[in-house]
C-alpha positions in Angstrom: 120.1 140.2 57.5 116.8 138.5 57.1 116.3 134.8 57.6 113.1 132.9 56.8 112.0 129.5 58.1 108.9 127.4 58.0 106.9 126.1 61.0 106.4 122.4 60.2 103.3 122.2 62.4 101.4 125.0 60.8 103.0 125.5 57.5 103.4 129.2 58.1 106.7 131.1 57.4 108.4 133.4 59.8 111.0 136.1 59.3 113.8 136.9 61.7 115.3 140.4 61.2 118.7 141.2 62.8 119.4 144.8 63.8 121.8 146.8 61.6 124.5 146.7 64.2 124.4 142.9 64.2 124.6 142.4 60.5 128.3 141.6 60.8 127.4 138.2 62.3 128.7 135.4 60.1 126.4 132.6 58.8 128.5 130.2 61.0 127.6 132.2 64.1 123.9 132.2 63.2 123.9 128.4 62.7 125.7 128.0 66.1 123.0 130.1 67.7 120.2 128.0 66.2 122.0 124.8 67.3 122.1 126.1 70.8 118.4 126.9 70.8 117.5 123.5 69.4 119.7 121.8 72.1 117.9 123.8 74.8 114.4 122.9 73.5 115.4 119.2 73.4 116.7 119.4 76.9 113.5 121.0 78.2 111.4 118.3 76.4 113.4 115.6 78.0 112.9 117.1 81.4 109.2 117.3 80.9 108.9 113.6 80.1 111.4 112.5 82.8 108.7 111.8 85.4 107.0 109.3 83.0 110.1 107.4 82.0 112.5 107.3 84.9 110.4 105.9 87.7 110.7 102.2 88.6 110.3 99.5 91.1 112.5 100.0 94.2 113.7 103.3 92.8 115.6 101.7 89.9 115.0 103.9 86.8 114.2 101.8 83.7 115.6 102.7 80.3 112.1 103.1 78.9 108.5 102.5 79.6 107.3 99.0 78.8 106.0 98.4 75.2 102.3 98.7 74.7 100.4 95.4 74.5 98.7 96.5 71.2 97.9 92.9 70.3 95.9 92.6 73.6 97.7 89.4 74.6 96.4 90.2 78.2 93.6 92.1 79.8 92.4 93.1 83.2 88.9 92.4 84.6 87.8 94.6 87.5 84.5 94.5 89.4 83.8 98.1 90.5 81.0 99.9 92.4 80.9 103.7 92.9 84.7 104.1 92.8 84.8 106.9 90.2 87.5 108.7 92.1 89.8 105.7 92.4 89.8 104.6 88.7 91.9 107.3 87.1 95.0 106.6 89.1 94.5 102.8 88.8 94.0 102.8 85.0 96.8 105.3 84.3 99.3 103.3 86.4 98.5 100.0 84.5 98.3 101.7 81.1 101.6 103.5 81.3 103.7 101.3 83.6 102.5 97.8 82.7 101.6 98.5 79.0 98.1 97.1 79.4 95.8 98.1 76.6 92.5 96.4 77.5 90.5 97.0 80.7 87.2 95.4 81.3 85.4 97.5 83.9 82.5 95.5 85.3 80.3 98.3 86.7 78.3 96.8 89.6 75.3 99.2 89.6 77.3 102.4 90.2 75.4 105.7 90.4 76.1 107.5 88.2 77.3 104.8 85.8 81.1 104.7 85.5 80.7 105.2 81.7 79.8 108.8 82.4 83.3 109.7 83.3 86.8 109.9 81.7 89.8 108.4 83.3 92.9 109.9 81.8 93.7 107.1 79.3 92.3 106.5 75.8 88.7 105.5 76.0 89.4 102.9 73.3 91.3 100.9 76.0 88.3 100.6 78.3 85.3 98.3 77.9 82.6 99.0 80.5 79.7 96.6 81.2 76.9 97.8 83.4 75.1 95.4 85.7 71.8 96.6 87.1 70.5 95.7 90.5 68.1 93.3 88.9 71.1 91.5 87.4 72.5 90.7 90.9 73.3 87.2 92.0 74.3 85.9 95.4 78.0 85.7 94.5 78.1 88.6 92.1 81.9 88.7 91.8 81.9 85.1 90.5 79.2 86.0 88.0 81.2 89.0 86.8 84.4 86.9 86.4 82.5 84.2 84.5 81.0 87.0 82.2 84.5 88.4 81.5 85.9 85.1 80.3 82.8 84.0 78.4 82.4 87.3 76.6 86.0 88.4 76.1 88.3 85.4 76.8 88.7 84.4 73.2 90.4 87.8 72.5 93.2 87.3 75.0 95.7 84.6 76.2 95.5 85.9 79.8 93.0 87.9 81.9 93.9 89.2 85.3 91.1 89.4 87.9 91.8 92.2 90.3 90.0 94.9 92.4 90.2 98.7 92.1 92.5 99.0 95.0 95.1 96.6 93.6 98.2 97.8 91.7 100.7 95.5 89.9 104.4 96.2 90.1 107.2 94.4 88.1 109.9 94.0 90.7 112.5 92.3 88.5 113.9 93.2 85.1 111.0 91.8 83.1 108.0 93.6 81.6 104.6 92.2 82.4 104.4 90.8 78.8 107.8 89.1 79.2 106.8 87.7 82.6 103.5 86.2 81.3 105.2 84.7 78.2 107.5 82.7 80.4 104.4 80.7 81.6 103.1 79.9 78.1 104.2 76.3 78.6 103.5 73.2 80.6 104.8 72.7 84.0 105.4 69.0 83.2 104.6 67.0 80.0 101.1 66.4 81.2 100.5 69.4 83.4 99.7 72.8 81.7 100.1 76.1 83.6 96.7 77.6 83.7 97.0 80.5 86.2 99.6 82.5 88.1 99.1 83.5 91.7 100.6 86.9 92.8 101.3 87.7 96.4 99.7 90.8 97.9 101.8 93.7 99.3 99.3 94.9 101.9 99.3 98.6 102.6 98.1 100.3 105.8 96.4 103.7 106.3 99.7 105.3 107.1 97.9 106.9 110.1 95.6 109.0 107.9 92.0 109.8 109.1 90.9 111.8 106.0 91.1 111.2 102.3 94.3 112.8 100.9 93.6 116.0 99.1 95.1 114.9 95.8 93.6 111.4 96.1 96.9 109.7 95.1 97.1 106.4 97.0 100.5 105.4 95.8 102.2 108.5 97.1 100.2 108.7 100.3 100.0 105.1 101.7 103.7 104.1 101.9 103.5 101.8 104.9 102.7 98.0 104.7 102.2 95.2 107.1 105.2 92.9 107.5 105.3 89.6 105.5 103.9 87.4 108.2 103.2 84.1 106.5 100.0 83.6 108.6 98.6 87.1 107.7 97.1 89.0 104.8 100.0 89.2 102.4 100.0 85.4 102.0 96.9 86.0 99.8 97.2 85.8 96.0 95.3 87.3 93.1 95.3 85.6 89.8 96.1 85.9 86.1 94.2 83.1 84.4 94.9 81.6 81.0 91.6 82.0 79.2 91.8 78.5 77.6 91.9 76.8 81.0 89.4 79.0 82.8 86.6 77.0 84.5 85.2 79.0 87.4 86.3 81.0 90.5 86.8 79.0 93.7 87.3 82.3 95.6 87.9 85.9 94.3 91.6 85.0 94.6 91.9 81.5 93.2 90.3 79.6 90.2 89.3 76.1 89.3 91.0 75.2 86.0 90.2 72.8 83.1 92.2 70.0 81.5 94.4 69.3 84.5 95.9 72.8 84.5 97.5 74.2 87.7 98.1 77.6 89.3 101.7 78.4 90.0 103.5 81.2 91.8 106.3 83.3 90.2 108.8 80.5 90.9 106.7 77.6 89.4 105.5 76.6 92.8 102.1 74.9 92.5 99.2 76.5 94.5 96.1 74.8 95.6 94.2 77.6 97.3 94.1 81.4 97.8 97.3 81.5 99.7 101.0 81.4 98.8 103.9 80.9 101.3 106.7 81.6 101.5 105.7 85.1 100.4 107.9 86.2 97.5 107.8 89.2 95.1 111.1 88.7 93.2 109.5 89.1 89.8 106.0 90.6 90.4 103.9 92.1 93.2 100.3 93.2 93.8 100.0 96.2 96.0 96.8 96.1 98.0 95.5 99.4 99.2 92.7 97.8 101.1 92.2 100.3 103.9 93.5 103.7 102.8 92.4 106.5 105.1 89.8 105.9 107.7 87.3 108.1 105.8 87.9 106.0 102.7 87.6 102.8 104.6 84.2 103.8 106.0 83.1 104.5 102.4 84.3 101.0 101.4 82.3 99.5 104.3 79.1 101.4 103.2 79.7 100.5 99.6 79.7 96.8 100.2 81.3 94.3 97.8 80.3 92.0 95.0 80.4 89.0 97.3 77.8 90.3 99.7 80.2 90.0 102.7 81.7 93.5 103.2 84.4 94.0 105.7 83.7 96.0 108.8 85.9 97.8 111.3 87.5 94.5 112.5 89.7 94.5 109.4 90.7 98.1 109.9 91.7 97.3 113.5 93.4 94.1 112.3 95.7 96.0 109.9 96.3 98.8 112.3 97.4 96.5 115.1 99.9 94.5 113.0 103.6 95.3 112.7 104.3 97.7 109.9 107.2 98.4 107.6 108.0 101.2 105.0 107.0 100.3 101.4 107.4 103.4 99.2 108.0 101.5 95.9 105.0 102.8 94.0 105.3 106.4 95.3 108.0 106.8 92.6 105.6 106.3 89.7 104.3 109.1 87.5 101.5 109.3 86.5 
């Protein structure tokens, strides 16, 4: 018995020859055999994609990954200097698990430039702007954020202003797109919502001295400080509605136009860089601000775009606080 079939990917034809002693096999048996092979291949494919589709906040597997924001309703603006090794994980997390399709990487005089590397997502989703040392201003991060909104704000409804060590997590049952759409309204008849402040989830070094070999911060640093309302996790970072953007008041909080206000996830109005009580019922921002001691020392030496880099006091401050397990993002692949 000889059967021929076409390979749909190459167009080539293959012949399957059965030995003489098996030629008594009926066509029904042959079809059953091929059905079994197809089922096995489909099962293997499902297993190979499982890690991408069954991880979720708090270990609750989602039915599917969030839809891609192909219309670029939102974007992320990140000021970065010499963090080539950190960007792949950061961008892959937000591309796959948040559905973000536009990243503005503001390269603050990195050497070599960040544009010389690839980051594991389509390059079409990344816009890199290089700032030379001669471009520097006193509060460079403010200048960078103003540049993002002036150059790109008209293309998006929202832009989130974050750092390369900050990872979003949807902690409820909404996607990021669904969450942001719930704020496309006024708080009252005369008060538009112009920004959303998201509480930090502040991670510790998990006792590590050296950079983890695989560099994966989500799987390595699974300990956080407790939610003390007087300490670091009361900080927010902001998504700003581009139509109401005026200027940054701090790297965390923005002055808005036309009487617009910043609110938290429960419509609570914020007037500065802090939000208490700390809640993350719908969304969280994981802040891997220290990582290992080796990485923290690199951070100190790198400085920041505000010209006021942290030193060892902040390392000691985080180390000396009460800690609690926070493995939520360790479940995410990639």
